[in-house]
SERO-4910 file (N, C-alpha, C, O; in steps of 0.05 Angstrom, whole numbers):
BEGIN
 pado doro    nc1    nc2    nc3   cac1   cac2   cac3    cc1    cc2    cc3    oc1    oc2    oc3
  Met    A    579    692    320    583    664    327    561    655    346    550    633    344
  Glu    A    554    673    366    536    663    386    508    659    375    495    639    382
  Ser    A    500    679    358    472    676    347    471    653    326    449    644    319
  Ala    A    493    645    316    495    623    295    492    596    308    481    578    295
  Leu    A    499    592    333    499    566    346    472    552    346    470    529    339
  Pro    A    451    567    354    424    553    353    416    544    325    401    524    322
  Leu    A    425    559    305    418    551    277    432    526    270    421    508    259
  Val    A    461    525    279    476    500    276    461    477    288    460    456    274
  Phe    A    451    478    312    440    456    326    413    448    316    406    425    315
  Val    A    398    469    307    371    461    295    374    449    269    357    433    262
  Ala    A    394    456    253    401    443    230    408    414    233    400    397    217
  Ile    A    426    408    255    434    381    260    409    365    268    405    343    259
  Met    A    393    377    284    368    362    294    349    357    271    337    336    270
  Gly    A    346    375    254    328    372    230    340    352    211    324    337    200
  Leu    A    366    351    206    377    330    189    376    304    202    371    284    187
  Ser    A    380    302    228    378    275    241    350    264    239    347    240    235
  Leu    A    331    281    241    301    270    242    294    263    214    281    243    209
  Leu    A    304    279    194    299    273    165    312    244    158    299    228    145
  Leu    A    337    240    166    349    215    161    334    191    175    333    169    165
  Tyr    A    323    198    198    309    177    213    285    169    197    280    146    193
  Val    A    269    188    186    245    183    172    250    166    149    236    147    143
  Ile    A    274    173    134    280    159    109    290    130    114    281    111    102
  Leu    A    310    129    134    324    103    139    306     84    155    302     62    146
  Asp    A    296     95    178    278     78    193    252     74    182    237     56    188
  Gly    A    245     93    163    219     92    149    217     68    130    197     55    129
  Tyr    A    241     62    116    240     39     97    237     13    115    222     -4    106
  Asp    A    251      9    139    249    -15    152    221    -17    166    210    -39    167
  Leu    A    210      5    176    183      4    184    164     -5    162    145    -20    167
  Gly    A    169      6    137    153     -1    115    155    -31    108    135    -44    100
  Val    A    179    -44    111    182    -70    107    165    -87    128    154   -108    123
  Gly    A    166    -76    152    150    -89    173    119    -88    167    105   -107    172
  Leu    A    111    -65    156     83    -63    149     75    -82    126     52    -90    124
  Leu    A     94    -88    109     88   -105     85     90   -135     92     83   -152     77
  Leu    A    100   -140    115    106   -168    122     83   -188    119     87   -210    108
  Pro    A     59   -181    128     35   -199    126     28   -208     97     15   -228     93
  Phe    A     37   -194     78     31   -200     49     50   -219     35     47   -225     12
  Ala    A     71   -228     51     89   -246     40     87   -275     52     75   -279     73
  Asp    A     98   -296     38     98   -322     49    121   -324     69    135   -305     74
  Asp    A    123   -349     81    141   -351    105    170   -347     95    186   -332    106
  Gln    A    176   -360     74    206   -357     65    211   -327     57    233   -317     62
  Gln    A    192   -315     45    197   -286     36    200   -269     59    216   -250     59
  Lys    A    184   -276     82    184   -260    106    214   -261    117    225   -241    127
  Asp    A    226   -284    115    253   -285    126    273   -267    110    291   -253    121
  Val    A    270   -267     82    286   -251     67    280   -222     71    299   -206     70
  Met    A    255   -213     75    249   -187     81    261   -177    107    270   -154    108
  Ile    A    261   -193    127    273   -187    154    303   -186    148    317   -167    158
  Ala    A    314   -203    134    343   -202    129    352   -177    113    375   -168    116
  Ser    A    334   -166     98    340   -143     82    344   -117    100    358    -98     92
  Ile    A    332   -118    123    335    -95    142    352   -103    166    359    -86    182
  Gly    A    357   -128    170    370   -137    193    398   -124    201    402   -118    225
  Pro    A    417   -119    183    440   -105    189    436    -75    194    454    -62    204
  Phe    A    414    -66    188    414    -35    187    394    -22    206    396      2    212
  Trp    A    372    -38    216    351    -24    229    357    -13    256    345      7    265
  Asp    A    377    -25    271    385    -14    297    400     13    293    396     33    307
  Ala    A    419     11    273    433     37    265    415     58    256    418     82    263
  Asn    A    394     50    241    376     71    231    362     88    253    357    112    249
  Glu    A    356     74    276    343     85    298    362    103    314    353    116    333
  Thr    A    386    102    308    407    121    321    401    149    316    406    166    333
  Trp    A    390    155    291    385    183    282    361    196    300    362    220    306
  Ile    A    341    181    308    321    194    325    332    198    352    324    216    366
  Val    A    352    183    360    364    186    386    380    214    386    378    231    404
  Met    A    394    216    363    411    240    359    393    264    357    400    284    370
  Gly    A    371    264    343    353    286    341    341    295    366    340    318    372
  Ile    A    332    275    382    319    282    407    339    291    429    333    307    447
  Gly    A    363    279    426    387    287    444    394    315    440    399    329    459
  Val    A    395    324    415    401    351    409    380    368    419    386    389    431
  Leu    A    355    361    414    333    378    425    334    381    456    330    403    466
  Leu    A    340    360    470    343    362    499    365    379    507    361    397    524
  Ile    A    389    376    495    413    391    505    413    419    495    417    438    510
  Ala    A    407    422    469    409    451    457    384    468    462    386    493    463
  Phe    A    361    454    464    336    470    467    319    458    489    297    449    484
  Pro    A    328    459    514    314    446    537    288    456    542    270    441    550
  Ser    A    282    483    538    255    493    543    235    481    524    214    471    532
  Ala    A    242    480    498    226    469    477    222    438    481    201    427    476
  His    A    243    426    491    241    397    496    221    390    518    206    371    516
  Gly    A    221    406    538    201    401    559    172    406    550    155    391    558
  Ile    A    167    427    535    140    431    525    131    411    505    108    400    507
  Ile    A    149    405    484    144    385    463    137    357    475    115    345    470
  Leu    A    156    347    491    153    320    502    131    317    521    119    295    524
  Thr    A    124    340    536    103    341    556     76    337    539     60    320    546
  Asn    A     73    352    518     49    352    501     46    326    485     23    318    479
  Leu    A     68    313    478     68    290    463     76    265    477     85    245    466
  Tyr    A     72    265    504     78    244    522     63    218    514     74    196    513
  Phe    A     38    221    510     22    196    503     30    182    477     36    158    477
  Pro    A     30    198    453     40    186    428     70    177    428     78    158    415
  Ala    A     85    192    443    113    183    444    117    157    461    136    142    455
  Thr    A    102    153    479    103    127    495     92    105    476    104     84    476
  Ile    A     70    110    461     59     91    444     81     83    423     86     60    419
  Met    A     94    103    412    115     98    392    137     80    404    145     59    392
  Leu    A    147     89    428    166     73    441    159     42    445    175     23    441
  Leu    A    133     39    454    124     11    458    124     -3    430    132    -26    429
  Gly    A    117     10    409    117     -3    383    144     -9    374    148    -30    362
  Leu    A    164      7    380    191      2    371    204    -20    389    221    -36    380
  Ile    A    195    -21    416    205    -44    431    194    -71    423    207    -91    423
  Leu    A    167    -70    415    154    -94    406    169   -104    382    175   -128    380
  Arg    A    176    -85    363    189    -93    340    218   -106    346    226   -126    333
  Gly    A    232    -95    366    257   -107    374    253   -132    385    268   -150    377
  Val    A    236   -137    403    232   -164    415    223   -185    392    232   -207    390
  Ala    A    204   -176    375    196   -195    355    217   -203    335    219   -226    326
  Phe    A    234   -182    329    256   -187    312    274   -213    320    283   -230    304
  Asp    A    279   -212    346    296   -233    357    281   -259    364    292   -281    361
  Phe    A    257   -256    373    243   -279    382    231   -296    360    227   -320    363
  Arg    A    227   -283    336    213   -297    313    229   -321    304    218   -339    293
  Val    A    255   -322    309    272   -343    303    278   -360    328    276   -385    328
  Lys    A    286   -345    349    295   -360    372    274   -375    387    280   -395    400
  Ala    A    249   -366    385    228   -380    397    219   -406    384    203   -421    396
  Gly    A    229   -411    361    221   -434    346    200   -433    325    184   -414    325
  Asp    A    198   -451    308    179   -449    284    151   -447    292    134   -434    279
  Ser    A    144   -459    316    115   -458    324    106   -432    334     82   -428    335
  Lys    A    123   -414    341    118   -386    349    124   -366    329    120   -342    335
  Lys    A    134   -373    306    146   -355    286    124   -336    276    128   -312    274
  Ala    A    101   -348    269     78   -333    257     69   -313    277     62   -290    270
  Met    A     69   -320    302     60   -299    322     79   -277    326     70   -254    330
  Trp    A    105   -282    324    124   -260    326    123   -244    301    127   -220    302
  Asn    A    118   -255    278    115   -239    253     92   -221    257     95   -197    249
  Arg    A     70   -229    268     48   -212    272     54   -189    291     45   -166    287
  Phe    A     71   -195    312     78   -175    330     98   -154    316     97   -130    323
  Phe    A    115   -164    297    132   -145    284    115   -127    267    120   -103    265
  Phe    A     95   -138    254     78   -120    238     62   -100    257     60    -76    250
  Ile    A     52   -109    278     37    -93    297     55    -70    308     47    -47    309
  Gly    A     79    -77    315    100    -58    325    103    -36    306    102    -12    312
  Ser    A    109    -45    280    114    -26    259     91     -8    253     94     16    247
  Leu    A     65    -19    254     42     -2    249     38     18    271     31     41    267
  Val    A     41      9    295     37     27    320     58     49    319     52     73    322
  Ala    A     82     41    315    104     63    314     99     83    291    103    107    294
  Ser    A     90     72    269     88     91    245     64    111    251     67    135    246
  Met    A     43    100    260     19    116    264     24    136    289     13    158    290
  Ala    A     39    127    307     44    146    330     63    168    320     60    191    329
  Gln    A     82    162    303     99    184    293     83    203    275     90    227    273
  Gly    A     63    193    261     46    210    245     30    230    263     28    254    258
  Trp    A     20    216    284      5    233    305     21    254    317     11    277    321
  Met    A     46    247    324     64    268    335     72    289    316     74    313    323
  Leu    A     76    281    292     81    302    270     59    322    266     64    346    263
  Gly    A     34    312    266     10    328    262      6    346    286     -2    369    283
  Ser    A      9    336    310      8    352    332     28    375    334     21    397    343
  Tyr    A     52    369    325     74    391    325     67    411    305     68    435    311
  Ile    A     59    403    282     53    422    259     30    442    267     30    465    258
  Thr    A     12    432    284    -10    449    292     -5    464    316    -24    476    327
  Gly    A     20    464    328     28    480    350     22    468    376     21    483    396
  Leu    A     17    443    377     10    427    403    -13    440    415    -13    442    440
  Thr    A    -34    447    402    -55    460    414    -77    441    424    -90    447    444
  Gly    A    -81    417    411    -99    397    421   -128    403    415   -146    390    426
  Ser    A   -134    422    398   -161    428    390   -174    405    374   -160    388    364
  Leu    A   -199    405    371   -214    384    355   -203    385    326   -193    364    317
  Thr    A   -203    406    313   -192    408    285   -163    397    284   -157    381    266
  Asn    A   -147    405    301   -119    397    301   -115    368    307    -97    356    296
  Thr    A   -134    357    325   -134    328    329   -141    311    304   -129    291    297
  Ile    A   -160    322    290   -169    308    266   -146    310    245   -141    291    230
  Phe    A   -131    332    244   -108    335    227    -86    314    235    -74    301    218
  Ser    A    -82    311    261    -61    292    270    -70    264    262    -53    248    254
  Ile    A    -95    257    264   -104    231    255   -100    227    224    -93    206    216
  Leu    A   -105    248    209    -99    246    180    -71    238    177    -66    218    164
  Ile    A    -53    253    188    -22    246    182    -17    219    194      0    205    183
  Ala    A    -28    211    214    -25    184    227    -31    162    207    -19    140    208
  Phe    A    -50    167    191    -59    147    169    -42    151    143    -38    132    128
  Cys    A    -32    175    140    -16    180    115     13    170    118     24    158     99
  Leu    A     26    174    141     54    166    144     59    137    136     78    132    121
  Pro    A     43    118    147     48     90    139     49     85    111     65     70    102
  Ala    A     32     98     94     32     97     66     60    105     53     70     92     36
  Leu    A     72    127     63     98    135     55    118    113     64    135    106     48
  Tyr    A    117    103     86    134     82     95    133     57     77    154     44     71
  Cys    A    109     50     69    105     28     52    118     31     25    129     12     15
  Val    A    118     57     13    131     61    -11    160     59     -7    174     47    -23
  Leu    A    171     71     15    199     69     22    208     39     26    229     30     17
  Gly    A    191     24     39    197     -5     45    198    -21     20    216    -36     16
  Ser    A    177    -17      2    174    -34    -21    198    -27    -42    209    -45    -54
  Thr    A    203      0    -43    226      5    -61    252     -4    -52    270    -11    -67
  Trp    A    255     -4    -24    279    -16    -13    282    -46    -19    304    -56    -25
  Leu    A    260    -59    -18    259    -88    -26    267    -93    -55    278   -114    -61
  Leu    A    261    -74    -72    269    -76   -100    299    -75   -102    311    -88   -120
  Ile    A    312    -60    -83    340    -61    -83    353    -86    -72    373    -94    -82
  Lys    A    341    -96    -52    352   -118    -37    343   -146    -45    355   -165    -35
  Thr    A    323   -150    -61    311   -176    -67    312   -183    -96    321   -167   -113
  Glu    A    303   -206   -103    301   -215   -130    280   -237   -132    268   -246   -112
  Gly    A    275   -246   -156    257   -268   -161    227   -259   -154    219   -237   -160
  Glu    A    212   -277   -142    183   -273   -138    179   -251   -118    160   -236   -121
  Leu    A    198   -247    -97    195   -227    -78    198   -200    -91    184   -181    -84
  Phe    A    217   -197   -110    220   -173   -126    194   -165   -139    186   -142   -137
  Ala    A    182   -184   -152    157   -179   -166    134   -171   -146    118   -153   -152
  Lys    A    133   -183   -123    114   -175   -102    120   -146    -94    101   -130    -94
  Ala    A    144   -140    -88    153   -114    -79    146    -93    -99    140    -70    -91
  Ala    A    146   -100   -126    139    -79   -147    108    -75   -146     99    -53   -150
  Gly    A     93    -97   -140     65    -94   -138     57    -78   -112     39    -61   -113
  Trp    A     70    -82    -90     65    -69    -66     71    -38    -70     56    -20    -61
  Ala    A     92    -33    -83    100     -5    -90     77      9   -107     69     31   -101
  Arg    A     69     -5   -126     48      7   -144     22     13   -128      9     33   -133
  Lys    A     15     -4   -110     -9     -1    -94     -6     21    -72    -26     33    -64
  Ser    A     19     25    -64     23     45    -42     27     73    -52     22     92    -37
  Val    A     35     77    -78     42    103    -88     16    120    -88     17    143    -79
  Leu    A     -9    110    -97    -30    126    -97    -41    137    -70    -47    160    -67
  Pro    A    -42    117    -50    -50    126    -23    -30    146    -12    -39    166      0
  Met    A     -4    143    -16     17    163     -8     10    190    -21      6    210     -8
  Ala    A      7    190    -47      3    216    -61    -22    229    -53    -22    254    -50
  Ile    A    -44    215    -49    -69    227    -39    -65    237    -11    -75    259     -4
  Gly    A    -50    223      6    -45    232     33    -30    257     33    -36    275     48
  Leu    A     -9    259     16      7    282     16     -9    306      6     -7    329     16
  Phe    A    -25    301    -13    -43    323    -24    -61    332     -4    -63    357      0
  Leu    A    -76    315     12    -94    323     31    -80    339     55    -89    359     66
  Val    A    -57    327     63    -39    342     83    -33    369     74    -35    387     90
  Ser    A    -23    373     49    -16    399     37    -39    419     39    -35    442     45
  Ile    A    -63    409     34    -86    426     33    -94    432     62   -103    454     67
  Ala    A    -93    412     81   -104    416    108    -83    432    125    -92    446    143
  Thr    A    -59    431    119    -38    444    136    -44    475    139    -48    484    162
  Pro    A    -46    491    116    -51    517    120    -78    525    131    -83    547    141
  Met    A    -98    504    130   -124    508    141   -122    506    172   -138    519    186
  Val    A   -104    491    184   -104    488    212    -83    504    226    -81    506    251
  Ser    A    -65    518    208    -46    536    219    -45    562    205    -35    563    182
  Ser    A    -55    584    217    -53    609    202    -27    619    198    -22    635    179
  Val    A     -8    612    215     20    620    212     32    609    186     45    623    170
  Ile    A     28    583    182     38    569    157     25    580    134     38    584    113
  Ala    A     -1    586    135    -17    596    111     -6    622    103     -1    628     80
  Glu    A     -2    639    123     11    667    118     38    665    103     43    680     84
  Arg    A     55    647    112     80    645    101     81    633     74    100    639     58
  Trp    A     62    617     67     63    604     41     47    621     20     56    622     -3
  Phe    A     26    633     28      7    644      8      9    674      4    -11    686     -4
  Gln    A     32    685     10     37    713      4     57    715    -19     76    699    -20
  Leu    A     54    734    -36     72    738    -57     95    757    -47     89    776    -32
  Pro    A    119    752    -55    130    732    -75    136    706    -63    146    688    -77
  Asn    A    130    703    -38    136    674    -25    126    650    -39    139    630    -42
  Phe    A    100    654    -48     86    632    -61    100    622    -86    103    598    -91
  Ile    A    110    643   -101    125    637   -126    152    623   -121    160    603   -134
  Gly    A    165    635   -101    191    625    -94    190    596    -82    210    582    -82
  Leu    A    169    589    -71    167    561    -58    156    541    -76    156    517    -69
  Met    A    147    548   -102    134    529   -121    154    506   -127    143    485   -134
  Pro    A    181    508   -126    199    484   -133    194    462   -112    197    438   -119
  Ile    A    185    469    -88    182    447    -69    159    427    -78    164    403    -81
  Pro    A    134    438    -82    113    419    -92    118    409   -118    112    386   -123
  Val    A    129    425   -136    136    417   -165    155    392   -162    150    372   -175
  Ser    A    176    394   -146    195    373   -144    183    348   -134    189    326   -144
  Ser    A    166    351   -116    152    328   -103    136    315   -125    137    291   -128
  Gly    A    120    331   -139    102    320   -160    119    306   -182    111    284   -191
  Ile    A    141    317   -190    158    304   -210    168    276   -200    167    256   -214
  Ala    A    177    278   -176    186    250   -164    165    231   -162    171    207   -167
  Leu    A    141    238   -156    118    218   -156    110    209   -181    104    186   -185
  Val    A    111    227   -202    103    219   -230    124    200   -240    118    178   -249
  Leu    A    150    209   -238    172    189   -246    171    163   -233    175    142   -246
  Leu    A    166    162   -207    163    136   -193    142    119   -206    146     96   -211
  Thr    A    117    133   -211     94    119   -223    103    108   -252     97     85   -258
  Ile    A    115    123   -266    123    116   -294    142     90   -292    138     70   -305
  Leu    A    163     93   -275    180     71   -273    167     44   -262    174     22   -270
  Leu    A    147     47   -243    135     22   -234    115     12   -254    106    -11   -252
  Arg    A    107     27   -274     90     15   -295    102     -3   -314     89    -16   -330
  Arg    A    129     -3   -313    143    -22   -332    138    -50   -324    132    -55   -300
  Asp    A    139    -69   -343    135    -96   -337    159   -105   -319    179    -91   -315
  Ile    A    157   -129   -308    176   -137   -289    205   -139   -300    225   -133   -286
  Glu    A    206   -148   -325    233   -154   -337    246   -126   -342    270   -123   -337
  His    A    231   -107   -352    243    -80   -354    251    -68   -327    272    -55   -323
  Leu    A    232    -74   -309    239    -63   -281    263    -75   -268    277    -62   -253
  Arg    A    269   -100   -275    293   -115   -265    317   -100   -276    337    -96   -262
  Ala    A    315    -91   -301    338    -79   -314    341    -49   -306    361    -37   -313
  Thr    A    323    -39   -292    324    -11   -283    341    -12   -256    338    -30   -240
  Asn    A    357      8   -254    372     13   -229    352     16   -206    339     37   -205
  Pro    A    349     -1   -187    327      3   -165    331     26   -148    312     34   -136
  Trp    A    355     37   -147    360     60   -131    345     85   -141    339    103   -125
  Tyr    A    340     85   -169    325    107   -179    297    108   -166    287    129   -158
  Leu    A    285     83   -164    258     81   -152    258     90   -122    240    104   -112
  Phe    A    279     82   -107    280     89    -79    286    118    -75    277    130    -55
  Ile    A    302    132    -93    307    159    -90    283    177    -93    282    198    -82
  Cys    A    263    167   -109    238    185   -113    224    191    -88    220    215    -82
  Pro    A    216    168    -70    204    178    -45    224    193    -27    215    209    -11
  Val    A    250    189    -29    270    204    -12    267    233    -20    265    251     -3
  Ile    A    265    238    -46    260    268    -55    237    278    -44    237    301    -37
  Val    A    215    264    -41    189    273    -30    194    281     -1    185    301      9
  Cys    A    209    262     13    215    266     42    230    292     45    224    309     62
  Leu    A    250    296     28    267    319     29    253    346     25    257    365     39
  Met    A    236    345      5    220    369     -1    199    376     21    194    399     28
  Ala    A    187    354     33    169    359     56    184    371     79    173    388     93
  Ala    A    210    361     84    225    372    105    233    402    101    234    419    119
  Leu    A    239    408     75    245    436     69    221    454     73    223    476     84
  Gly    A    200    445     63    174    459     68    167    463     98    158    484    106
  Leu    A    171    442    113    164    444    141    183    464    155    176    480    172
  Ala    A    209    462    146    229    480    159    222    510    152    224    528    169
  Tyr    A    214    514    128    207    542    120    182    552    136    179    575    144
  Ser    A    163    532    139    138    540    151    141    547    181    126    563    191
  Ile    A    160    536    194    163    541    223    183    561    232    181    574    252
  Phe    A    204    562    213    227    581    221    218    608    224    202    617    207
  Pro    A    227    625    245    250    616    265    236    604    290    250    602    311
  Asp    A    212    595    290    202    580    313    212    553    314    217    539    295
  Ile    A    213    545    342    218    516    345    190    503    354    185    479    350
  Ile    A    174    521    366    146    512    370    130    534    357    132    557    365
  Ile    A    114    526    339     99    548    325     82    565    341     64    557    356
  Gly    A     88    591    338     72    610    353     78    612    383     65    628    397
  Gln    A     97    597    392    104    598    421    131    605    429    136    619    449
  Met    A    150    595    413    178    599    422    196    597    397    193    579    381
  Thr    A    216    617    395    236    614    374    259    598    383    263    593    406
  Ile    A    276    590    362    299    575    369    318    590    387    332    577    403
  Trp    A    318    617    386    338    631    403    327    634    431    342    635    450
  Glu    A    300    634    434    289    634    460    291    608    474    293    608    499
  Ala    A    291    586    459    291    559    471    321    550    476    326    532    492
  Ala    A    340    564    462    367    553    463    380    555    490    374    573    505
  Ser    A    398    537    497    414    536    519    434    560    518    438    572    498
  His    A    446    565    542    467    587    543    489    580    521    495    557    513
  Thr    A    499    602    514    521    600    491    544    583    500    554    568    483
  Ser    A    553    584    522    576    568    534    568    538    534    584    520    529
  Ala    A    544    533    539    534    504    539    533    493    509    540    471    502
  Leu    A    524    511    493    522    503    464    551    499    453    556    480    438
  Gln    A    569    515    460    597    515    451    609    487    462    622    472    446
  Phe    A    605    481    487    615    457    497    602    431    484    616    412    478
  Thr    A    576    433    479    562    412    467    572    408    439    573    386    429
  Leu    A    580    430    425    587    428    396    611    410    393    614    395    374
  Tyr    A    630    412    414    653    395    413    646    365    412    659    351    396
  Gly    A    627    355    426    617    329    426    604    323    400    608    301    389
  Val    A    588    341    390    573    335    364    595    333    342    592    315    325
  Val    A    613    348    341    635    347    321    648    321    320    656    312    299
  Ile    A    651    309    344    664    281    345    643    259    341    651    239    329
  Val    A    618    260    349    598    240    350    586    238    321    583    216    310
  Leu    A    579    261    309    563    261    286    581    248    261    571    230    248
  Pro    A    604    256    257    620    241    237    623    211    242    623    196    223
  Cys    A    625    203    266    625    175    273    602    160    264    603    138    253
  Ile    A    580    172    270    554    159    264    550    158    232    540    138    221
  Val    A    558    179    220    557    181    190    575    159    177    567    145    158
  Met    A    600    157    189    619    139    178    610    110    180    611     94    161
  Tyr    A    601    104    207    590     77    213    567     70    195    564     47    186
  Thr    A    550     90    190    526     83    175    535     76    144    526     57    131
  Ile    A    553     93    134    564     88    107    577     60    107    574     44     89
  Phe    A    593     55    128    607     30    128    589      5    129    596    -15    115
  Ile    A    567      4    144    550    -19    145    533    -22    119    526    -44    111
  Tyr    A    526      1    106    513      0     81    531    -11     60    522    -25     42
  Lys    A    555     -6     62    576    -16     41    581    -45     46    580    -61     27
  Val    A    585    -53     70    592    -81     78    567    -99     70    570   -121     58
  Phe    A    544    -89     76    520   -107     72    506    -98     44    482   -101     43
  Ala    A    519    -89     25    508    -81      1    501   -109    -15    510   -130     -7
  Gly    A    484   -106    -36    478   -130    -50    451   -141    -41    438   -131    -23
  Lys    A    444   -163    -53    418   -176    -48    416   -189    -20    436   -199    -10
  Ala    A    395   -189     -9    391   -203     17    385   -233     14    371   -240     -5
  Thr    A    395   -248     31    387   -277     32    373   -284     58    371   -267     76
  Glu    A    362   -307     61    347   -314     85    364   -310    110    387   -318    112
  Leu    A    350   -297    130    362   -291    155    372   -315    171    356   -333    175
  Ser    A    396   -316    180    406   -337    197    417   -328    224    430   -307    226
  Tyr    A    412   -343    244    424   -335    271    444   -352    279    452   -352    303
  Asp    A    456   -371    261    476   -389    266    504   -375    270    524   -388    275
***
């Protein structure tokens, strides 16, 4: 039981961060697409994420909280090395939050300005998250090669978020905005696919640990379902998006949204395999970083209470606010 506790907490942390990427990813994606819509469509786009986006960010709080409590040694090293991009990300998220409220409350004359700030906050947060992910994958070394790799992911992650955001809009919108969202999805898939391919090629080049784990037999054969599943999901998404608008309207839009979700899931599984049992590649295992067993046992009681509450609340709000979005109102 004692040796299993770090595994339980690292699984909870990984699941929380994966859910954050998927859930907050689509609303960051909607923010990135905002400049390409007209004023009325912007209101509907914001309304499509309005009930959810605060709750979506709960998952990153959960993930970082587990890292702090269950793996304090790793938390200190990771956050120290990622202090600058983490600060930039938080500033972007804060700007999004301020812009979300002020875009309406500040009056029509300032609405366009706050729309731009919402886009800027979304872009800054997305790129900062990509930078942090790239730095983490390369073991927080900070070398020139690894910095270039971090920049690559910083540009690729917004493309993934745009695909998530545009397919989310296919679920929540109709009419002309639905057609625009389909066009945005078509344009975003190729950059996302190219980015994922480049990252897949570059990752083993910048990390010998990951390269060794992936390219040894029989590991290589056993891991093939991960890239194959991602490829199938991307091909299926491309085929569905090539349908004309009328056929696309008749398609269950959740099918399109699930495709990039599968890509995220496969990427998370690949990353988990690449770094396990380390929590910081080449520096510290999850058992070395874990808190004392008694502390983990005490914390587990809280997690058992809090985690189901978050899950039930998330399911509840998605059920209550299901259906198509209408123009956002503050009345």
